[in-house]
C-alpha positions as CSV (number, residue, x, y, z in Angstrom):
1,M,-2.6,-13.4,14.0
2,K,-3.3,-15.3,10.9
3,C,-2.7,-13.4,7.7
4,H,-2.4,-10.0,9.5
5,Y,1.2,-9.2,10.3
6,R,2.1,-7.0,13.3
7,V,5.4,-6.2,14.9
8,S,6.4,-7.8,18.2
9,K,7.1,-4.5,19.8
10,G,7.0,-0.8,19.0
11,W,4.8,0.7,16.3
12,M,4.3,0.2,12.6
13,S,2.6,2.0,9.8
14,A,2.5,1.8,6.0
15,P,4.0,-1.0,4.0
16,C,6.9,0.6,1.9
17,G,8.1,-2.3,-0.1
18,I,7.2,-5.9,-1.2
19,S,9.6,-8.0,-3.3
20,F,10.0,-11.6,-4.0
21,F,13.7,-12.3,-3.4
22,K,15.6,-15.6,-2.8
23,G,12.5,-17.7,-2.5
24,K,10.5,-15.5,-0.1
25,Y,8.4,-12.3,-0.1
26,H,10.2,-9.5,1.7
27,V,7.9,-6.9,3.2
28,F,9.2,-3.6,4.5
29,Y,7.2,-1.1,6.6
30,Q,7.5,2.0,8.7
31,H,8.5,1.1,12.2
32,N,9.4,2.8,15.5
33,P,11.1,0.1,17.5
34,D,11.2,2.2,20.7
35,A,7.6,3.0,21.5
36,P,4.0,2.1,20.4
37,R,3.6,5.5,18.6
38,W,5.0,7.5,15.7
39,G,8.6,8.6,16.4
40,Y,12.1,7.8,15.2
41,M,11.0,5.9,12.1
42,H,13.0,3.0,10.8
43,W,12.3,0.5,8.0
44,G,11.0,-2.7,9.6
45,H,11.4,-6.0,7.7
46,C,9.7,-9.4,7.7
47,V,9.5,-12.3,5.2
48,T,6.8,-14.8,4.3
49,S,6.2,-17.6,1.8
50,D,2.4,-17.5,2.0
51,F,1.3,-14.2,3.5
52,I,-0.1,-16.1,6.5
53,T,3.0,-17.1,8.5
54,Y,5.5,-14.2,8.8
55,E,9.1,-14.1,10.2
56,E,10.1,-10.8,11.7
57,L,13.7,-9.9,10.7
58,P,16.1,-7.2,12.1
59,V,15.4,-3.6,11.1
60,A,16.5,-3.0,7.5
61,L,17.2,0.7,7.6
62,T,18.1,2.8,10.7
63,P,18.2,6.6,10.2
64,Y,21.2,8.7,11.1
65,D,21.2,11.7,13.5
66,G,17.8,11.3,15.0
67,G,15.9,11.7,11.8
68,S,13.4,9.3,10.1
69,Y,13.4,7.2,7.0
70,L,9.9,7.4,5.6
71,G,8.0,5.7,2.8
72,G,9.3,4.2,-0.5
73,S,9.5,0.9,-2.3
74,S,11.7,-2.1,-3.1
75,I,12.7,-3.8,-6.3
76,V,14.9,-6.7,-7.4
77,A,17.4,-6.1,-10.1
78,G,20.6,-7.9,-11.1
79,G,20.3,-10.4,-8.3
80,R,20.2,-7.7,-5.6
81,L,17.4,-6.2,-3.6
82,Y,17.1,-2.4,-3.7
83,L,15.3,-0.1,-1.4
84,F,14.3,3.5,-2.2
85,Y,13.1,5.7,0.7
86,T,12.5,9.2,1.8
87,S,14.5,11.3,4.3
88,G,13.3,14.8,4.6
89,N,12.5,15.9,1.1
90,E,15.1,13.6,-0.5
91,V,15.0,10.2,-2.1
92,L,17.8,7.8,-1.1
93,S,18.7,4.2,-1.9
94,A,20.1,1.1,-0.2
95,V,21.0,-2.3,-1.6
96,S,21.4,-5.9,-0.3
97,E,23.0,-9.0,-1.6
98,D,21.4,-11.3,0.9
99,G,18.1,-9.6,1.6
100,I,19.0,-8.9,5.3
101,H,22.0,-6.5,5.4
102,F,21.6,-3.2,3.5
103,A,24.2,-0.7,2.5
104,D,23.9,2.7,0.9
105,T,24.3,2.7,-2.9
106,E,26.3,5.0,-5.1
107,F,23.0,6.8,-5.9
108,G,23.4,10.1,-4.1
109,A,20.0,11.7,-3.6
110,L,17.1,13.0,-5.7
111,T,15.3,16.1,-4.6
112,G,12.2,17.7,-6.1
113,D,11.5,21.4,-6.3
114,C,8.4,21.3,-4.2
115,E,7.3,21.4,-0.6
116,Y,6.5,17.6,-0.4
117,F,8.6,15.0,-2.1
118,M,7.9,11.5,-0.8
119,D,7.3,7.8,-1.1
120,P,9.2,6.9,-4.3
121,H,7.7,3.9,-6.0
122,V,10.0,2.1,-8.5
123,I,8.8,-0.3,-11.2
124,K,10.4,-1.9,-14.3
125,Y,8.9,-0.6,-17.6
126,G,10.4,-2.4,-20.6
127,E,14.2,-2.0,-20.4
128,R,14.1,0.9,-18.0
129,Y,13.1,1.7,-14.5
130,L,10.5,4.3,-13.6
131,M,10.0,6.1,-10.3
132,L,6.8,7.7,-9.2
133,V,7.2,10.3,-6.4
134,G,4.3,11.8,-4.5
135,T,4.6,15.6,-4.4
136,G,3.0,18.8,-3.1
137,R,3.7,22.0,-4.9
138,H,2.1,25.3,-3.8
139,H,-0.4,23.2,-1.8
140,V,-1.4,21.2,-4.9
141,A,-1.1,17.4,-4.8
142,G,0.8,15.8,-7.6
143,I,2.9,12.8,-8.8
144,S,6.2,13.3,-10.6
145,L,7.8,10.6,-12.9
146,Y,11.5,9.9,-13.2
147,E,13.4,7.3,-15.3
148,S,16.7,5.4,-15.1
149,S,18.5,2.6,-16.9
150,D,20.6,1.5,-13.9
151,L,18.7,2.5,-10.7
152,V,21.5,5.1,-10.1
153,S,21.1,8.0,-12.5
154,W,17.6,9.4,-12.5
155,H,16.1,11.9,-14.9
156,F,12.8,13.8,-14.7
157,V,10.3,12.7,-17.3
158,S,7.0,14.4,-16.5
159,E,4.4,15.4,-14.0
160,I,1.7,12.7,-14.5
161,L,-0.7,14.2,-12.1
162,S,-1.4,17.7,-10.5
163,D,-4.8,18.1,-9.0
164,L,-6.1,20.3,-6.2
165,R,-8.9,17.9,-5.5
166,F,-6.5,15.7,-3.7
167,G,-5.3,18.3,-1.2
168,S,-1.8,19.6,-0.6
169,H,0.2,16.4,-1.4
170,I,0.0,12.8,-2.4
171,E,1.4,9.7,-0.6
172,S,2.2,6.2,-1.7
173,P,1.8,6.4,-5.5
174,N,1.4,3.0,-7.3
175,L,1.2,2.3,-11.0
176,F,0.5,-1.2,-12.3
177,K,-1.2,-2.9,-15.2
178,A,-4.5,-4.8,-14.8
179,D,-5.3,-6.7,-17.9
180,D,-5.3,-4.1,-20.7
181,K,-5.6,-1.1,-18.4
182,W,-3.1,0.7,-16.2
183,C,-4.2,1.7,-12.7
184,L,-2.8,4.8,-11.0
185,M,-3.4,4.4,-7.2
186,F,-2.3,6.7,-4.4
187,T,-3.3,8.1,-1.0
188,S,-4.8,11.6,-1.1
189,S,-4.2,14.1,1.7
190,R,-7.9,14.9,1.5
191,Q,-10.8,12.6,2.5
192,L,-13.0,12.1,-0.6
193,P,-14.6,10.2,1.3
194,S,-11.8,7.7,1.3
195,R,-8.2,8.8,1.1
196,N,-7.3,5.8,-1.1
197,I,-7.8,6.8,-4.7
198,C,-7.4,5.1,-8.0
199,C,-8.1,5.6,-11.7
200,L,-8.0,3.3,-14.8
201,G,-6.4,4.5,-18.0
202,Q,-3.5,4.2,-20.4
203,F,0.2,4.8,-19.8
204,D,2.9,5.2,-22.4
205,G,5.9,5.5,-20.2
206,V,5.6,9.3,-20.1
207,S,2.0,10.3,-19.3
208,F,-1.0,8.7,-17.8
209,E,-4.3,9.3,-19.6
210,A,-7.3,8.7,-17.4
211,E,-10.3,6.9,-18.8
212,G,-13.1,8.0,-16.5
213,D,-12.9,9.7,-13.2
214,F,-10.9,8.9,-10.1
215,F,-12.7,6.9,-7.5
216,S,-12.3,5.7,-3.9
217,L,-10.6,2.3,-3.5
218,E,-13.2,1.1,-0.9
219,S,-15.9,2.2,1.5
220,G,-14.2,1.1,4.8
221,P,-12.6,3.5,7.2
222,D,-9.4,1.8,8.2
223,L,-7.4,1.0,5.1
224,Y,-4.4,3.4,4.5
225,N,-1.4,3.6,2.2
226,P,-1.9,0.4,0.1
227,Y,1.2,-0.9,-1.7
228,V,1.0,-3.0,-4.8
229,L,3.5,-5.6,-6.1
230,Q,3.1,-6.8,-9.7
231,E,4.6,-10.3,-9.7
232,S,3.9,-13.7,-11.4
233,G,0.9,-12.4,-13.3
234,R,-1.0,-10.9,-10.4
235,N,-1.2,-7.6,-8.6
236,L,-0.7,-8.3,-4.9
237,M,-1.7,-5.6,-2.4
238,L,-1.0,-5.0,1.3
239,G,-2.2,-2.0,3.2
240,W,-1.8,-0.3,6.6
241,Y,-4.5,-1.4,9.0
242,Y,-4.2,1.4,11.6
243,D,-7.1,2.1,14.0
244,R,-7.1,5.7,15.0
245,K,-10.1,5.2,17.3
246,S,-8.3,3.1,19.9
247,A,-5.4,3.6,22.2
248,T,-4.8,-0.2,22.6
249,G,-4.9,-3.3,20.4
250,I,-4.0,-2.8,16.8
251,S,-3.7,1.0,17.2
252,K,0.0,0.5,17.0
253,G,-0.4,-0.7,13.5
254,M,-1.0,-3.9,11.5
255,L,-1.0,-5.0,7.9
256,T,-4.2,-6.0,6.0
257,C,-4.7,-9.4,4.7
258,P,-3.1,-10.0,1.2
259,R,-5.3,-9.0,-1.7
260,E,-5.3,-9.3,-5.4
261,I,-6.4,-6.6,-7.8
262,R,-7.7,-7.2,-11.3
263,L,-10.5,-6.2,-13.7
264,D,-13.8,-8.2,-13.8
265,K,-15.7,-9.1,-17.0
266,A,-17.4,-5.6,-16.9
267,G,-14.0,-3.9,-16.8
268,R,-14.4,-2.8,-13.2
269,L,-11.5,-2.8,-10.8
270,V,-12.0,-5.4,-8.1
271,I,-10.0,-6.3,-5.0
272,V,-10.4,-9.8,-3.6
273,P,-8.5,-11.9,-1.0
274,S,-5.3,-13.5,-2.3
275,S,-5.3,-17.1,-3.6
276,E,-3.3,-18.1,-0.5
277,L,-6.3,-17.2,1.8
278,Y,-8.7,-19.3,-0.3
279,D,-6.2,-22.2,-0.3
280,N,-6.1,-22.1,3.5
281,R,-9.8,-21.6,4.0
282,L,-9.4,-18.2,5.6
283,V,-12.2,-16.6,3.5
284,K,-15.7,-17.0,4.9
285,N,-19.1,-16.7,3.3
286,E,-20.8,-16.3,6.7
287,S,-19.8,-13.5,9.0
288,S,-19.8,-13.0,12.7
289,Y,-19.8,-9.2,12.3
290,V,-21.4,-8.3,8.9
291,S,-25.1,-8.2,8.4
292,Y,-27.7,-6.8,6.0
293,D,-31.2,-5.6,7.0
294,N,-33.7,-3.1,5.7
295,G,-31.4,-1.9,3.0
296,R,-28.4,-1.3,5.2
297,L,-25.2,-3.2,5.5
298,R,-23.6,-3.0,9.0
299,V,-20.5,-4.2,10.7
300,V,-21.2,-4.7,14.4
301,F,-18.8,-5.7,17.2
302,E,-20.0,-6.2,20.8
303,K,-23.3,-4.4,20.0
304,R,-21.4,-1.4,18.7
305,T,-21.9,-0.4,15.1
306,I,-18.5,0.1,13.4
307,F,-19.7,0.6,9.8
308,D,-23.2,1.4,8.4
309,K,-24.0,2.0,4.7
310,A,-27.1,1.8,2.5
311,Y,-27.1,-0.9,-0.3
312,A,-30.1,-1.3,-2.6
313,A,-29.9,-5.1,-2.4
314,L,-28.1,-7.8,-0.3
315,P,-24.6,-8.0,-1.7
316,D,-22.6,-11.2,-2.0
317,I,-20.3,-11.0,1.0
318,E,-16.9,-12.7,1.7
319,T,-14.9,-11.9,4.8
320,V,-11.5,-12.4,6.3
321,E,-12.0,-12.0,10.1
322,E,-10.0,-12.1,13.2
323,A,-10.5,-11.1,16.8
324,E,-9.7,-7.4,16.3
325,C,-10.7,-6.7,12.7
326,C,-12.8,-7.6,9.7
327,E,-12.3,-7.2,6.0
328,A,-15.4,-7.6,3.8
329,F,-15.3,-8.1,0.0
330,L,-18.7,-7.3,-1.6
331,N,-20.0,-8.5,-5.0
332,G,-16.8,-10.0,-6.1
333,G,-14.6,-7.2,-4.8
334,V,-16.4,-4.3,-6.5
335,D,-16.6,-2.7,-3.0
336,N,-14.7,-3.5,0.1
337,I,-14.8,-2.6,3.8
338,T,-11.8,-2.6,6.1
339,V,-12.6,-2.0,9.8
340,A,-10.9,-2.4,13.1
341,F,-12.9,-3.1,16.3
């Protein structure tokens, strides 16, 4: 499929690392190579130069003893590609010289004093590295922050979020800068109505100070666990496109089209198709599935309404469409809809 990556066999879920390494983007994701359902979870691996044509590579991480390696992140440092991932309630690490073969690092394990400790997201901040970890402590969702100078020794810095509104735990935390604001983005364990949440604010390396309330990332039902790479002056996002309604087709998992996140002139967070999709004419102004009538915007497939929401006026609509899915970007990316058919 154009601009939507899917594994050739087995099952996939959330992206858990995007890095530009040795001339290509390396994308990692949760993967069960043995069956089209959740199971013995590995880290799948593919590469692309344009987020349209992908090459599937051998599995990057295979768990020991019948367990699973769950979410995390990737980062390039010192000419090597590092992976940070979750096993049980521990954060572990692997490293590669060539971007294909990975070995355990001297980093032992990092364990949080909480019921949930998952999805480490590592970024460079000045001369040091920061790791955000989604947590759940006494059924309260949170994000813990750690720091390191060498990607080996990690020290607790602060709890930058603890909020019962987001349920029992948080998955897939992301922290990145958009113009002069920082964006804290994560997946909530509670539907609010979306589980993909973000907030703009200020970050000083220790604490995140929200400016305004948290808000849903989009209106659509089928985006999950988005991952953001800050690279070459842009914030590049991929998400998990998993259709829970169907037992066939893309129910075994697929990635969204590549998107870019930035602030518009009014200071609002907007999400739009990546420049690669415009360059290759994959963004449409007329849709086969999206329509607006009598104050309601609908996504309809084979006479079946997939999405229906009231809008006061006809929004500007751009779409990225394929046979099994549609992604609509409304009013310059102020609101978005991700749906599977």
